[in-house]
C-alpha positions in Angstrom: 0.0 0.0 0.0 1.2 3.5 -0.9 0.5 6.7 1.0 -0.1 10.1 -0.5 0.4 13.1 1.7 -1.3 16.5 1.2 -0.4 19.7 3.0 -3.2 22.3 3.2 -3.5 25.4 5.3 -0.9 24.2 7.7 -2.7 20.8 8.3 -1.4 17.5 7.0 -3.7 14.6 6.2 -2.6 11.2 5.1 -4.9 9.8 2.5 -4.1 6.3 1.5 -3.8 4.9 -2.0 -4.3 1.4 -3.1 -3.3 0.4 -6.6 -3.1 4.1 -7.5 -6.6 4.9 -6.3 -7.2 7.1 -3.3 -9.3 5.5 -0.5 -11.8 8.0 0.9 -12.8 6.9 4.4 -13.4 10.2 6.3 -14.6 13.7 5.7 -11.0 14.8 5.9 -10.0 12.4 3.2 -12.9 13.7 1.0 -11.9 17.3 1.6 -8.2 16.5 0.8 -9.1 14.7 -2.4 -11.4 17.6 -3.4 -8.5 20.0 -2.8 -6.2 18.0 -5.0 -8.8 18.0 -7.8 -9.4 21.8 -7.3 -5.6 22.4 -7.5 -5.4 20.8 -10.9 -4.7 17.1 -10.3 -7.6 16.1 -12.5 -6.2 12.7 -13.6 -6.5 11.1 -10.1 -9.1 8.5 -9.0 -10.7 7.7 -5.7 -13.2 5.2 -4.2 -15.5 5.9 -1.3 -14.8 3.1 1.2 -17.2 4.2 4.0 -20.3 6.2 4.7 -19.2 9.7 5.5 -21.1 12.0 7.9 -20.4 15.6 7.3 -22.4 16.8 10.3 -20.2 19.2 12.2 -17.5 19.3 9.5 
């Protein structure tokens, strides 16, 4: 398993990759992936691996 790291606004999140696909498990993972897309990384892929509750996010 490979790990991709993203730094954003002074906060670092570890979002895991499996076979080149980002694994979205939490709202933080979702936000990190969205930031990567919004910053121009449009050729990346992800899969949602859990139900995410954005209440309080």
